C-alpha positions as CSV (number, residue, x, y, z in Angstrom):
1,M,-17.7,10.7,23.2
2,R,-15.0,8.5,25.7
3,F,-14.1,10.6,28.5
4,P,-10.3,10.0,29.9
5,G,-11.1,9.3,33.4
6,I,-13.6,6.5,32.3
7,C,-10.9,4.6,31.2
8,L,-8.7,4.9,34.7
9,F,-11.7,4.1,36.3
10,E,-12.4,0.9,34.4
11,R,-8.7,-0.4,34.7
12,F,-8.9,0.3,38.3
13,F,-11.9,-1.6,39.0
14,A,-10.8,-4.7,36.8
15,A,-7.8,-4.4,38.4
16,C,-9.7,-4.4,42.5
17,V,-12.0,-7.3,41.4
18,F,-8.8,-9.9,40.1
19,L,-7.3,-8.6,42.8
20,F,-10.8,-9.7,45.5
21,A,-10.3,-12.6,43.4
22,F,-6.5,-13.4,43.7
23,I,-7.0,-13.0,47.2
24,S,-10.0,-15.2,47.9
25,L,-8.9,-18.1,46.2
26,A,-5.2,-17.6,48.4
27,V,-7.3,-17.7,52.0
28,A,-9.5,-20.4,50.9
29,Q,-8.3,-23.7,51.9
30,A,-8.2,-26.7,49.1
31,P,-10.8,-29.5,50.6
32,S,-8.3,-32.3,48.9
33,A,-5.4,-30.5,50.2
34,P,-2.7,-33.3,52.3
35,G,-3.0,-33.5,55.8
36,K,-3.1,-35.7,58.4
37,P,-5.9,-38.1,57.9
38,L,-8.3,-38.4,60.5
39,P,-8.3,-41.3,63.4
40,P,-10.7,-44.1,62.8
41,G,-13.5,-44.0,64.7
42,A,-17.5,-44.1,65.0
43,M,-18.2,-40.8,63.4
44,Q,-15.0,-40.3,61.3
45,A,-16.8,-40.6,58.5
46,K,-19.8,-38.3,58.9
47,V,-16.8,-35.6,60.4
48,K,-14.8,-36.1,57.2
49,A,-18.0,-35.7,55.1
50,T,-19.7,-33.1,57.1
51,C,-16.4,-30.7,57.4
52,T,-14.0,-31.3,54.7
53,Q,-16.2,-30.0,52.0
54,C,-14.8,-27.1,52.7
55,H,-11.4,-27.6,53.9
56,S,-8.8,-30.0,54.5
57,A,-9.1,-32.3,57.5
58,S,-5.5,-30.6,58.7
59,R,-7.4,-27.6,59.9
60,I,-9.7,-29.5,62.5
61,T,-6.2,-32.7,63.1
62,E,-4.0,-29.5,64.2
63,Q,-6.8,-28.5,66.4
64,H,-7.0,-29.1,70.2
65,M,-9.7,-27.9,71.9
66,T,-11.7,-28.8,74.8
67,R,-15.4,-30.1,74.1
68,Q,-17.8,-26.7,74.3
69,Q,-14.4,-24.7,72.4
70,W,-15.8,-27.6,69.6
71,S,-19.4,-27.0,70.0
72,K,-18.7,-23.0,69.7
73,Q,-16.5,-24.1,66.6
74,L,-19.6,-26.4,65.0
75,E,-21.9,-23.7,65.7
76,K,-19.8,-21.3,63.9
77,M,-19.3,-24.0,61.0
78,E,-23.1,-24.4,60.8
79,G,-23.7,-20.7,60.7
80,L,-21.4,-21.0,57.7
81,G,-23.0,-23.7,55.8
82,A,-22.3,-26.7,57.3
83,A,-24.9,-29.3,57.6
84,V,-24.1,-30.9,61.1
85,P,-27.5,-33.2,61.7
86,A,-29.4,-32.8,65.4
87,V,-28.9,-36.5,65.8
88,D,-25.1,-36.8,65.4
89,R,-23.8,-33.4,67.3
90,N,-23.2,-35.2,70.2
91,A,-21.2,-38.5,68.9
92,I,-19.5,-35.5,66.8
93,L,-18.8,-33.8,69.9
94,T,-17.7,-36.7,71.4
95,Y,-15.2,-38.0,68.8
96,L,-14.0,-34.3,68.1
97,T,-13.1,-33.9,71.7
98,K,-11.4,-37.8,72.1
99,N,-9.0,-37.4,69.3
100,F,-8.3,-33.7,69.2
101,G,-9.2,-32.4,72.9
102,P,-6.7,-30.7,74.8
103,A,-5.1,-33.9,75.7
104,K,-4.2,-35.4,72.6
105,N,-1.9,-31.6,72.7
106,G,-0.2,-32.3,76.1
107,A,-2.2,-29.3,77.2
108,Q,-3.9,-29.2,81.1
109,T,-7.2,-30.8,81.0
110,T,-8.2,-29.1,84.5
111,P,-8.2,-25.7,84.8
112,R,-5.3,-24.3,87.4
113,K,-5.9,-22.4,90.1
114,V,-4.5,-18.8,90.3
115,G,-3.9,-17.4,93.7
116,N,-6.3,-17.6,96.5
């Protein structure tokens, strides 16, 4: 014996699962998505190998952060599963800051003093 409410529940559950899967795929950025290439440098290959497993290089190239902000970003990505070798961390931060630091975006590199 089938209950009329069960069929409705099954349909609702299936719709929720489908919607969740669709949204998850839509939000995820394909690693092979075209974008601005990473500039040449000693750590280009390591940054590419580490970061573009989950997202495109444009996720990096469109950001312009300080060394401290890049460091926090690396920590965040490590928390999400990125493998950033400790031996390469300083060199990766130098590469990111040199190529995608605030000065590369025309932003000020020194904080302004406000008032007295």
